[in-house]
N, C-alpha and C positions, 0 to 999 in steps of 0.2 A: 477445928471444924472445916475451915476453908481449905486446909491441906488435904483433908479427907475427901472433900468435894472434888478438888482438882484431880486427886488420885483416881477416884471413881470415873470421872469424865475421861481421863486418859485411857483407862482400862476399856471403857466402852468404845472409844475411837479405835483402839488397838484391835478389839474383837471385830469391829466392822470392817477394818481394812486388812485384816490378816489374810494371808494367802489361802484361797479356797481351791479345792480340787474340783475339776469339772464333774458335772452330773454324769454318771455312767449310763449310757443309753443301750449298750450292747446291740442286739439285732435291730432295735428300733432306730438306731442311728443311721441305717442305710435308707430310711424312708424320708422323702421330702414331704409326703402327705400320707397320713394314716388316720382312718376314721373308724368309729365304733359301729354306728348304725347305717349311715350311707355316706357316699362321696358323690357330690353332684357338681356339674359345671355348666355354665353358659358362656359362650364367646371364646375368644382366642387365648386360652390359657396354655402356658408352657410349664410343665413340671419337669425339672431336671433332677433325677434321682428316682427311687422306687416310689410307687403309689400302691397303697394297700388298704384293705377293709376287713374287719373282723370284730364282732361276730355277724355283722350285717352281710347282705349279699347283693346290694344294688349299687353299682358304679355307673353313673350316667354322664353323658356330655363329652365322651372321648371316642371319636371326634365330636365336635370340632377341636376340643382340647387335644394336646399331644403330650406324651410322656417320652422323654429322651434321657439317655444315660442311665436307664433303669427299666424295670418291668412293672406290670400291674398284677397284683395278686389278691385274690379273695380267699380268706382262710389260709391254711398252710403256713407259709412264712409270715403272713400278716398276723395270724393268731399267735405265733411265737413272739412276734414283735409287740403285740398288745400286752403279753405277760411281762416283757422287759420294760414296756412303758409304765406299767403299774409300779414296778420297782423303782424306776427313775423318778416318777412323780412323787412317790413317798420320800425318796431321798431329798429331792429339791424342797418339798414342803417341810421336811424335818430339820433343815439346817437352822441353827440358832440365829435369830435376828436381833442384834443389839438394839436397845431402846432408842439410841440416838439415830438409828437408821430407819425410823418409821417415816413413810412417804406421805405426802399430801394426796388429796384425791386427784389432782392433775399435776403431772410432773413435767409438762412442757416448759422449756426454758431452764431446766435444771441441768447441772453437770454432776455425774456420779463417778466416784472412784471405784476400783474393784472391791467386791464384798457382797454381803447379803443385805437386801433391803426388803421392806414389807409394808403392807397395808392390810388391816384386818377385813376391810370391805372391798373397795374397788379402786382400780388405778386407771386414769385416763391420760391421754397425751394430746395436747393441743399445741401445735408448733413443733419445736425440735427439743428432744432430750439427748444430751451428749454423754456417751460412755467413754471415759478417759482411762486408757490402759496404763497410764503413767510410765510409758516406755517399755512395758513388759507385754510381749505377745502371748504370754501364758496367763495373763490376768483373767480372772473368772468373775462374772457378774451373775447373781441369782436374785431375781425379783419375784417375791411372793405376794399374791393377791388372794384375799379370802373369798372373793366373789368374781367380779368381772374385770376384764381388760378391754378397753376401748380406745380407739384413736379417732380424732376428729377428721371429718372429710376435707380433702383438698390441700391440707398444709401440714400433715404430721410426718415427722422424720425421726428415726433412731440413728443418730450420727455416731460413728465409731472413730476415735482419734487416739493418737499416741500408742499404737500397738494393739488396741482392742480389736478383736476379731469375732465375727458372728458365731463361729463354732464354740466359743467359750461364753456365750450369753444364753441364759435360761430364764424363761418366764413361766412360773408355776401359777396356774389360774384355777381358782376354786370352783368356778362354774364354766362360763363361756367367754370367748374372746371374739371381738369384732374389729377388723381393720377397715377404717373408712376409705372412701374413694381416693385413689392415687397416693395412699400412704406408702412410704418407703421404710420398711421395718427390718430389723436385724435380730437374729437369735432364734432359738428353738422354743416354740410355744408348747407347753405341756398342759393341756386343758382337761379338767375332769369331765366336762360335757362336750360342748360343740365349739367349732371355730368357723367364722365366716370372714371371707375376704371379699369385700365389695369391689365394684368395677375399677380396674386399673391398679389395685393395690399390688405392691411388689414386696415379696418376702425373701430376704437373703437368710434362709434358715429352714426351719421345719414347722409344719402344722400337724401336731400329733394330738388327736382327740381320743380320750379313753372310751366314753360311752355314747357320745352323740355324733352328729354329722359334721363333715367338713364340706363347706359350700364355697365354690369358686366362681368367679365371674370375670373372665378376661384378665388373668393375673400371670405374673412370672414368679414361680416358686423354685428356688435353687438350694439344694442340699449343700451346706457349707463344708462338709467333710468332718473328719474326726477332731477331737479336742486338740488344741494347739499348745505346745510347750515351747520349744525353741523357735517355732515359726513354721507355717505351712506354705506350700508353694502357691503362687498367685495363679488363679484360674479365671476364665471368662466364659459365661454362657450367653448364647445368642437370643435374639428377640423372636417373637412368633413369626411364622413364615407366610401367613396369608392375611389379606385384607380385601376390601371392596370399595370401589369408587362411590363416594357419597356417604360412606359409613365411617364414624370415628374409629381410628386405630390407636390403641394404647398397649404398649408392651415395653420391654426394657432389656438392656444389656445388664448382666449381673455379675459382679466380681466377687471372688472369695479368696481367703488366704492373704498372703503378703502383708503389707502395712497400709492400713487406710489412713487418710482418705484417698480415693481413687480419682483418676481423670480418664474419661472415655473419649474415643475418637473413631472416626471411620477412616481407615488407612488406605483403602483401595475400593474401587467401585463407587457406588452411591446408593443412598436410600431413595425410595420413590419420591417424586416431586411433592413438595408441601410438607412431607414428614420431616420432623426436626429431632435432633439428638441433644438432650441436656448433658453437657460434658461433665457435670458434677454428680448427677444421680444415675445417669445411664438411661433415663426414660426416653422412649421414642414415641412421639405423639403427632397427631394431625388427622385431617380428613382427606384421604387420597382423592386426587382429581384426574389421574391418568392411569389407565389400565396397562399392565405389562409385567415383565419379569425383571427384577432389579437385584443384581448380584452385588454383594459388598463384603468387605473384610473389616473386622472390628479390632480395636486395640484398647487395652487398659494399662495405665501406668500408676503404680502405687507411690506412696510418699518417699520410698527409698529409691525411686527412679528405676525400679524393676518394671519391665514391660512384657506383656503377653499379647500375642496376636492370634486371632481365630478367624479362619475362613468360614464365614457363616452361610455361604450359598446365597439363596435368593429369598426376597420377599415378593410374593406373587399377588398382584392386585387384580382382582376380577372386575369385569365391566359392571356398570350399574345395572341392576335388574330393570328390564323394560317396564314402563308404566302400563297399567291396565287402561286400554283405550275404550272410552264409553261409546255407545252406539251413536252415530250421527243423528242430529236432531230431526232431519228429514225422515229417516227410517222410523224414529220413534213416533212422529206424527202420523206416518202412514199406518203404523200398527194400530194406533188409537182410532184412526178413521175406519179401518177395516173392522175393528171390533164393534164400533158404533153401527156400521152398515149391517153387520151380521145381526146385531140386536134388533135393528129396525126391521130387517126382513123377517125375522122371527115373529115380531109383533104384528106385522102386516099380515102374515100368513095366518096367525091366530085369529085376527079380526075377521078375515074372510070365512074361516071355518065357522065362527060364531054366527055370522050373518046367514050362512047357508042353512044352518040349523034353525 
């Protein structure tokens, strides 16, 4: 009996860690953002890759958001992509999940090896979940959730190590996904319903929603490119180009390909005063204090010491909006006095008319 148990356990582990092929996205793979009902944005969002919507017709918030390295389409290519997304979603949802790979409700603090993992209800991330490629840049991770995917605000990270790359990570979500504020997330989200990225969340991957909305709020979303086998070239996307004195600025440099983890740097020029770069995550944050145009060049270095430099141009910080100046107290008092005088004169005139009669 003991021998049988050990044999079954080894079989389950073997199935969980066996090499998976990437989920085939076809035309949906060119989209960094793809919505079903609407795509909405507030704030300084940068989408690197295509942005699409189908069958809905309302894409709002661009500008101030910008789409770079791709185009925006409503219907047409987006409709085709939605068909391919349905096929990809069913593929991801149909991959066998070994019993030993059932996830708890919160996977923060866990390290996962390549394979298929699942939770029949919901998956949350509080803190850091690490995806370990085990030295293989072609390693594939598929995480299946029966209902929701959520990340906690302020401290949630999907960390890729030992060859794991965002283009080979797939999150199949049975209903909706929500990334909490300043989350650093990696992989393609395939959601049955909606996807919400709250303020400052960074997605090195894709937000692909079948039927619902994609909602953005000052985010960086970077398409990581096609599936990786022997390795993909290292790339670097720049941060949002505009800010304002006195208003919080949240954006990020986002690397793709190569071998994570990455190290970010400003190799020439400078960021606006007070803004700081997190060299581990690529986040650029702060509340600008000085208006002006600040040109910079960014560099990322991966764990294999490969480096890529990108001339990002400028971050333009606009002056603070002038405050609304209230009326001077003297003018207010004069206005009250004149109103009172007018009322008194009217009353006096009325009394004279009454006495005359």
